[in-house]
One Martini backbone bead per residue (centre of mass of N, CA, C, O) as a GRO file, in nm:
protein
  342
    1MET     BB    1   0.098   0.036   0.022
    2SER     BB    2   0.073   0.349  -0.015
    3PRO     BB    3   0.108   0.648   0.142
    4VAL     BB    4  -0.159   0.763   0.034
    5ASP     BB    5  -0.350   0.534   0.130
    6ILE     BB    6  -0.288   0.560   0.427
    7LEU     BB    7  -0.399   0.852   0.461
    8ASN     BB    8  -0.701   0.778   0.342
    9THR     BB    9  -0.749   0.594   0.574
   10PRO     BB   10  -0.958   0.537   0.812
   11ASN     BB   11  -1.008   0.562   1.157
   12THR     BB   12  -1.155   0.313   1.335
   13SER     BB   13  -1.126   0.398   1.633
   14ASP     BB   14  -1.260   0.680   1.613
   15THR     BB   15  -1.535   0.586   1.499
   16SER     BB   16  -1.623   0.401   1.736
   17SER     BB   17  -1.616   0.620   1.955
   18THR     BB   18  -1.834   0.799   1.828
   19ASN     BB   19  -2.064   0.589   1.831
   20GLU     BB   20  -2.075   0.538   2.135
   21ALA     BB   21  -2.141   0.828   2.218
   22GLU     BB   22  -2.409   0.842   2.057
   23ILE     BB   23  -2.551   0.609   2.200
   24LEU     BB   24  -2.543   0.727   2.487
   25ARG     BB   25  -2.702   0.984   2.421
   26LEU     BB   26  -2.963   0.840   2.323
   27LYS     BB   27  -3.022   0.687   2.585
   28LYS     BB   28  -3.056   0.934   2.766
   29GLU     BB   29  -3.292   1.059   2.610
   30LEU     BB   30  -3.485   0.816   2.635
   31SER     BB   31  -3.493   0.809   2.946
   32SER     BB   32  -3.601   1.098   2.981
   33LEU     BB   33  -3.867   1.057   2.820
   34LYS     BB   34  -3.982   0.826   2.990
   35GLN     BB   35  -3.997   0.984   3.258
   36GLN     BB   36  -4.190   1.206   3.158
   37LEU     BB   37  -4.420   1.014   3.072
   38HIS     BB   38  -4.466   0.885   3.354
   39GLN     BB   39  -4.543   1.155   3.503
   40GLN     BB   40  -4.795   1.229   3.314
   41ALA     BB   41  -4.909   0.961   3.342
   42PRO     BB   42  -5.142   0.769   3.475
   43SER     BB   43  -5.168   0.539   3.708
   44PRO     BB   44  -5.253   0.229   3.722
   45SER     BB   45  -5.470   0.022   3.857
   46PRO     BB   46  -5.422  -0.284   4.014
   47SER     BB   47  -5.740  -0.279   4.078
   48PRO     BB   48  -6.105  -0.294   4.073
   49SER     BB   49  -6.143  -0.091   4.295
   50PRO     BB   50  -6.329   0.115   4.457
   51SER     BB   51  -6.387   0.436   4.477
   52PRO     BB   52  -6.395   0.678   4.684
   53SER     BB   53  -6.595   0.887   4.829
   54PRO     BB   54  -6.617   1.241   4.845
   55TYR     BB   55  -6.887   1.173   5.048
   56PRO     BB   56  -6.880   0.999   5.340
   57HIS     BB   57  -7.123   1.174   5.508
   58HIS     BB   58  -7.401   1.122   5.381
   59PRO     BB   59  -7.536   0.911   5.573
   60LEU     BB   60  -7.512   1.089   5.826
   61LEU     BB   61  -7.701   1.314   5.724
   62LEU     BB   62  -7.952   1.141   5.699
   63LEU     BB   63  -7.967   1.060   6.011
   64CYS     BB   64  -7.970   1.371   6.113
   65ASP     BB   65  -8.232   1.418   5.998
   66SER     BB   66  -8.540   1.536   6.111
   67ALA     BB   67  -8.701   1.396   5.853
   68LEU     BB   68  -8.676   1.128   5.959
   69PRO     BB   69  -8.924   0.865   5.959
   70LEU     BB   70  -8.957   0.776   6.304
   71GLY     BB   71  -9.138   0.948   6.516
   72SER     BB   72  -8.978   1.113   6.745
   73PHE     BB   73  -9.171   1.363   6.798
   74ALA     BB   74  -9.379   1.177   6.981
   75PHE     BB   75  -9.134   1.188   7.189
   76SER     BB   76  -8.983   1.262   7.532
   77SER     BB   77  -8.845   1.052   7.728
   78GLY     BB   78  -9.003   1.172   8.004
   79LEU     BB   79  -9.029   1.487   8.016
   80GLU     BB   80  -9.330   1.539   8.062
   81SER     BB   81  -9.346   1.385   8.332
   82TYR     BB   82  -9.126   1.538   8.479
   83LEU     BB   83  -9.265   1.815   8.471
   84ALA     BB   84  -9.529   1.731   8.613
   85HIS     BB   85  -9.390   1.611   8.883
   86HIS     BB   86  -9.231   1.911   8.921
   87GLY     BB   87  -9.405   2.166   8.830
   88HIS     BB   88  -9.327   2.229   8.520
   89THR     BB   89  -9.441   2.530   8.387
   90GLY     BB   90  -9.366   2.691   8.139
   91ARG     BB   91  -9.154   2.989   8.067
   92ARG     BB   92  -8.856   3.114   8.090
   93GLY     BB   93  -8.647   3.386   7.983
   94GLY     BB   94  -8.405   3.233   7.989
   95ALA     BB   95  -8.104   3.114   7.858
   96ALA     BB   96  -7.977   2.822   7.714
   97SER     BB   97  -7.627   2.817   7.702
   98SER     BB   98  -7.611   2.515   7.813
   99PHE     BB   99  -7.619   2.202   7.939
  100GLY     BB  100  -7.595   2.307   8.273
  101HIS     BB  101  -7.706   2.604   8.202
  102SER     BB  102  -7.849   2.921   8.283
  103SER     BB  103  -7.973   3.237   8.172
  104GLY     BB  104  -8.125   3.443   8.339
  105SER     BB  105  -8.447   3.602   8.405
  106GLY     BB  106  -8.771   3.568   8.445
  107GLY     BB  107  -9.076   3.513   8.448
  108SER     BB  108  -9.318   3.286   8.456
  109GLY     BB  109  -9.321   2.997   8.623
  110GLY     BB  110  -9.109   2.780   8.563
  111PRO     BB  111  -8.764   2.718   8.510
  112GLY     BB  112  -8.724   2.573   8.239
  113PRO     BB  113  -8.413   2.533   8.138
  114THR     BB  114  -8.342   2.401   8.412
  115ALA     BB  115  -8.511   2.148   8.368
  116LEU     BB  116  -8.359   2.044   8.122
  117THR     BB  117  -8.063   2.044   8.244
  118ALA     BB  118  -8.148   1.826   8.456
  119PHE     BB  119  -8.255   1.599   8.251
  120LEU     BB  120  -8.043   1.544   8.023
  121PRO     BB  121  -7.818   1.379   8.170
  122LEU     BB  122  -8.005   1.145   8.250
  123THR     BB  123  -8.109   1.050   7.967
  124LEU     BB  124  -7.830   1.004   7.843
  125ALA     BB  125  -7.720   0.790   8.038
  126SER     BB  126  -7.955   0.592   8.014
  127THR     BB  127  -7.954   0.545   7.705
  128ALA     BB  128  -7.665   0.449   7.673
  129LEU     BB  129  -7.673   0.192   7.867
  130GLN     BB  130  -7.931   0.059   7.719
  131THR     BB  131  -7.827   0.079   7.392
  132LEU     BB  132  -7.523   0.073   7.300
  133PRO     BB  133  -7.454  -0.228   7.331
  134PHE     BB  134  -7.651  -0.312   7.098
  135LEU     BB  135  -7.546  -0.132   6.875
  136LEU     BB  136  -7.247  -0.225   6.870
  137ALA     BB  137  -7.301  -0.528   6.830
  138SER     BB  138  -7.455  -0.494   6.560
  139HIS     BB  139  -7.223  -0.354   6.409
  140ARG     BB  140  -7.007  -0.585   6.449
  141GLU     BB  141  -7.267  -0.812   6.435
  142PRO     BB  142  -7.521  -0.825   6.215
  143ASP     BB  143  -7.602  -1.138   6.230
  144ARG     BB  144  -7.727  -1.070   6.542
  145LEU     BB  145  -7.993  -0.910   6.533
  146THR     BB  146  -8.215  -1.096   6.645
  147GLU     BB  147  -8.080  -1.158   6.916
  148LEU     BB  148  -8.046  -0.859   7.012
  149ALA     BB  149  -8.345  -0.785   7.004
  150ASP     BB  150  -8.431  -0.988   7.220
  151GLN     BB  151  -8.247  -0.878   7.446
  152ALA     BB  152  -8.364  -0.592   7.446
  153ASP     BB  153  -8.651  -0.682   7.522
  154ALA     BB  154  -8.570  -0.817   7.797
  155ALA     BB  155  -8.435  -0.539   7.915
  156ALA     BB  156  -8.708  -0.408   7.912
  157VAL     BB  157  -8.901  -0.249   8.163
  158CYS     BB  158  -9.042  -0.015   8.032
  159HIS     BB  159  -9.328  -0.003   7.843
  160VAL     BB  160  -9.306   0.280   7.715
  161ALA     BB  161  -9.012   0.264   7.610
  162ARG     BB  162  -9.055   0.005   7.448
  163ARG     BB  163  -9.267   0.116   7.249
  164ALA     BB  164  -9.089   0.340   7.132
  165SER     BB  165  -8.862   0.159   7.022
  166LEU     BB  166  -9.039  -0.015   6.834
  167SER     BB  167  -9.155   0.208   6.658
  168GLN     BB  168  -8.876   0.319   6.553
  169GLY     BB  169  -8.764   0.050   6.445
  170ARG     BB  170  -8.982   0.004   6.234
  171ALA     BB  171  -8.930   0.268   6.081
  172LEU     BB  172  -8.634   0.206   6.003
  173LEU     BB  173  -8.696  -0.046   5.839
  174ALA     BB  174  -8.870   0.105   5.631
  175VAL     BB  175  -8.650   0.299   5.534
  176TRP     BB  176  -8.461   0.081   5.435
  177ASP     BB  177  -8.657  -0.069   5.237
  178ARG     BB  178  -8.767   0.205   5.071
  179ALA     BB  179  -8.476   0.379   5.053
  180LEU     BB  180  -8.178   0.290   5.127
  181SER     BB  181  -8.153   0.022   4.970
  182PRO     BB  182  -8.219   0.113   4.677
  183ALA     BB  183  -8.001   0.338   4.667
  184ARG     BB  184  -7.758   0.148   4.713
  185ARG     BB  185  -7.799  -0.046   4.459
  186GLN     BB  186  -7.736   0.186   4.238
  187ARG     BB  187  -7.437   0.155   4.337
  188PRO     BB  188  -7.165  -0.017   4.216
  189GLU     BB  189  -6.948   0.019   4.444
  190ASN     BB  190  -7.110  -0.143   4.658
  191ARG     BB  191  -7.105  -0.420   4.518
  192GLU     BB  192  -6.793  -0.441   4.509
  193ALA     BB  193  -6.735  -0.412   4.816
  194GLU     BB  194  -6.875  -0.684   4.909
  195ALA     BB  195  -6.638  -0.870   4.739
  196ASP     BB  196  -6.334  -0.751   4.823
  197ASN     BB  197  -6.369  -0.752   5.146
  198GLU     BB  198  -6.424  -0.766   5.478
  199ALA     BB  199  -6.619  -0.529   5.494
  200GLY     BB  200  -6.807  -0.641   5.275
  201ALA     BB  201  -6.897  -0.889   5.436
  202GLY     BB  202  -7.041  -0.724   5.658
  203ILE     BB  203  -7.244  -0.591   5.470
  204ALA     BB  204  -7.375  -0.847   5.364
  205ALA     BB  205  -7.467  -0.945   5.644
  206GLY     BB  206  -7.647  -0.700   5.706
  207ILE     BB  207  -7.844  -0.730   5.471
  208ALA     BB  208  -7.943  -1.013   5.542
  209ALA     BB  209  -8.043  -0.944   5.829
  210LEU     BB  210  -8.246  -0.720   5.751
  211THR     BB  211  -8.419  -0.889   5.563
  212ALA     BB  212  -8.501  -1.112   5.765
  213PHE     BB  213  -8.608  -0.929   5.992
  214GLY     BB  214  -8.821  -0.776   5.828
  215ALA     BB  215  -8.986  -1.027   5.756
  216ALA     BB  216  -9.050  -1.109   6.050
  217VAL     BB  217  -9.203  -0.852   6.126
  218LYS     BB  218  -9.423  -0.868   5.910
  219GLU     BB  219  -9.529  -1.147   5.991
  220SER     BB  220  -9.603  -1.076   6.280
  221SER     BB  221  -9.806  -0.844   6.222
  222SER     BB  222  -9.998  -1.002   6.023
  223THR     BB  223 -10.069  -1.241   6.215
  224GLU     BB  224 -10.185  -1.068   6.468
  225ARG     BB  225 -10.357  -0.825   6.268
  226GLY     BB  226 -10.328  -0.863   5.979
  227ASP     BB  227 -10.255  -0.768   5.648
  228ASP     BB  228 -10.377  -0.455   5.694
  229TYR     BB  229 -10.166  -0.369   5.880
  230GLN     BB  230  -9.986  -0.044   5.967
  231GLY     BB  231  -9.947   0.044   6.241
  232GLY     BB  232  -9.902   0.256   6.548
  233GLY     BB  233 -10.008   0.125   6.787
  234ALA     BB  234 -10.024   0.017   7.120
  235ASP     BB  235  -9.947  -0.300   7.021
  236ASP     BB  236  -9.641  -0.301   6.919
  237ALA     BB  237  -9.524  -0.470   7.176
  238ASP     BB  238  -9.635  -0.771   7.048
  239PHE     BB  239  -9.401  -0.869   6.902
  240THR     BB  240  -9.216  -1.138   6.821
  241ALA     BB  241  -9.047  -0.942   6.663
  242ALA     BB  242  -8.809  -0.706   6.802
  243PRO     BB  243  -8.770  -0.373   6.672
  244HIS     BB  244  -8.533  -0.226   6.800
  245LEU     BB  245  -8.354   0.054   6.750
  246ALA     BB  246  -8.054  -0.004   6.819
  247PRO     BB  247  -7.992  -0.266   6.648
  248VAL     BB  248  -8.093  -0.150   6.381
  249TRP     BB  249  -7.900   0.088   6.367
  250GLY     BB  250  -7.636  -0.073   6.364
  251ALA     BB  251  -7.690  -0.227   6.095
  252VAL     BB  252  -7.744   0.013   5.907
  253THR     BB  253  -7.471   0.167   5.954
  254ARG     BB  254  -7.292  -0.060   5.853
  255VAL     BB  255  -7.401  -0.063   5.561
  256LEU     BB  256  -7.347   0.257   5.516
  257GLY     BB  257  -7.035   0.300   5.651
  258LEU     BB  258  -7.027   0.348   5.945
  259ALA     BB  259  -6.883   0.391   6.221
  260ALA     BB  260  -6.926   0.304   6.541
  261ARG     BB  261  -6.880   0.585   6.670
  262GLU     BB  262  -7.065   0.741   6.482
  263SER     BB  263  -7.323   0.588   6.538
  264ALA     BB  264  -7.337   0.649   6.844
  265TYR     BB  265  -7.332   0.957   6.828
  266VAL     BB  266  -7.583   1.001   6.650
  267PHE     BB  267  -7.783   0.861   6.835
  268LEU     BB  268  -7.747   1.054   7.082
  269PHE     BB  269  -7.803   1.315   6.933
  270ALA     BB  270  -8.091   1.243   6.851
  271HIS     BB  271  -8.194   1.225   7.139
  272VAL     BB  272  -8.133   1.513   7.226
  273ARG     BB  273  -8.299   1.649   7.001
  274THR     BB  274  -8.571   1.529   7.087
  275VAL     BB  275  -8.582   1.650   7.373
  276VAL     BB  276  -8.549   1.946   7.288
  277GLY     BB  277  -8.797   1.951   7.102
  278ALA     BB  278  -8.998   1.886   7.329
  279ALA     BB  279  -8.936   2.141   7.494
  280VAL     BB  280  -9.042   2.338   7.287
  281ARG     BB  281  -9.341   2.222   7.271
  282ALA     BB  282  -9.358   2.260   7.602
  283SER     BB  283  -9.246   2.552   7.675
  284VAL     BB  284  -8.947   2.560   7.804
  285LEU     BB  285  -8.824   2.664   7.527
  286GLY     BB  286  -8.673   2.803   7.268
  287PRO     BB  287  -8.524   2.770   6.960
  288TYR     BB  288  -8.258   2.921   7.032
  289GLN     BB  289  -8.204   2.770   7.295
  290ALA     BB  290  -8.191   2.491   7.167
  291GLN     BB  291  -7.942   2.549   6.986
  292ALA     BB  292  -7.753   2.617   7.222
  293VAL     BB  293  -7.753   2.336   7.339
  294LEU     BB  294  -7.660   2.171   7.084
  295ALA     BB  295  -7.392   2.364   7.040
  296SER     BB  296  -7.260   2.280   7.285
  297ASP     BB  297  -6.983   2.149   7.444
  298GLU     BB  298  -7.132   1.981   7.660
  299VAL     BB  299  -7.284   1.791   7.470
  300ARG     BB  300  -7.049   1.679   7.315
  301HIS     BB  301  -6.894   1.571   7.562
  302ALA     BB  302  -7.118   1.389   7.679
  303ILE     BB  303  -7.136   1.199   7.438
  304GLU     BB  304  -6.841   1.105   7.436
  305VAL     BB  305  -6.845   0.985   7.719
  306GLU     BB  306  -7.069   0.772   7.671
  307VAL     BB  307  -6.934   0.620   7.445
  308GLN     BB  308  -6.682   0.541   7.608
  309ARG     BB  309  -6.829   0.399   7.848
  310CYS     BB  310  -6.987   0.186   7.631
  311TRP     BB  311  -6.776   0.043   7.441
  312ASN     BB  312  -6.728  -0.236   7.645
  313VAL     BB  313  -7.018  -0.307   7.687
  314GLN     BB  314  -7.217  -0.556   7.747
  315VAL     BB  315  -7.534  -0.672   7.704
  316GLU     BB  316  -7.550  -0.797   7.997
  317ASP     BB  317  -7.481  -0.487   8.123
  318ALA     BB  318  -7.729  -0.364   8.044
  319GLY     BB  319  -7.901  -0.065   8.181
  320GLN     BB  320  -8.039   0.107   8.441
  321CYS     BB  321  -7.905   0.419   8.598
  322VAL     BB  322  -8.210   0.569   8.618
  323PRO     BB  323  -8.483   0.473   8.780
  324ALA     BB  324  -8.667   0.729   8.771
  325LEU     BB  325  -8.724   0.721   8.464
  326ASP     BB  326  -8.920   0.480   8.473
  327LEU     BB  327  -9.130   0.626   8.643
  328TRP     BB  328  -9.189   0.868   8.464
  329THR     BB  329  -9.253   0.708   8.205
  330GLY     BB  330  -9.471   0.512   8.325
  331ARG     BB  331  -9.660   0.773   8.422
  332HIS     BB  332  -9.753   0.907   8.155
  333GLU     BB  333 -10.043   0.769   8.122
  334LEU     BB  334 -10.153   0.934   8.395
  335LEU     BB  335 -10.195   1.183   8.267
  336TYR     BB  336 -10.435   1.409   8.204
  337SER     BB  337 -10.237   1.555   7.996
  338ARG     BB  338 -10.099   1.507   7.658
  339ILE     BB  339  -9.850   1.531   7.366
  340PHE     BB  340  -9.719   1.252   7.414
  341ASN     BB  341  -9.613   0.900   7.415
  342SER     BB  342  -9.350   0.957   7.646
   0.00000   0.00000   0.00000
């Protein structure tokens, strides 16, 4: 090979080095583009699990609604009898500023807000210890609904309070059957949740228990009083299947997705709201005073304390902690005139 040919021959080592550098540069660019694409693209879901609702408190709002057709407005939970036996009539002008205190003075008649604030802690403690053990047990094990309802019926001492509980429990079963259950079945994420995890298994068990228990209550009422019976009479306490409010509430709230502590809190708050509403209709205090009571930190704290106190109480230990309440409630039917059913 001549010297000229040698000079014109390309240097293979330099060419290969240039190619390798170009390949490395292209690989870096490709890796950078892939990383940018991965950051921009949404990550695929690993499983077809239902997406959580952006409004998880919707069922809670439904149960807190005063328009929930349970008939609670017809009951005072012994307040009317308490007022009559203590000579509390009329309304005093002072404002009920908190759970345990009233402000202001003046006006004729009985003590007004003071009477309510004396009665409210008693009925709250009594209701909590009598009902929350059954509510929490039904929420934790909804398949025991029928058994727990029977135990709640056996533990009910006062026939007036028992009748009120049965009436409202029947109403809640009707709300579940006619409104809450059909609305729940329309949402596909609820059907997926029932089959995907352990919580879904509890929901499915609750639905089955409510369906069977509701059928038993309907059969009991139609057998004892005829197929055209619509309920609501004084003999509602004679059901073979006893639909007491607390265990039915626990099963319904479990199916609706409420936590046990939320369910218990809303239940007690609804009870306080019912008693305060009865006080308004009995002219014990005015509507603004009633809202001051419900909005007070004392009421919130008292409900939290009762929920915590009854959190681990077994149904065998549930009972009346204020015996005088059974006397006041039981003597309600003996009043000369009354505007409530209990």
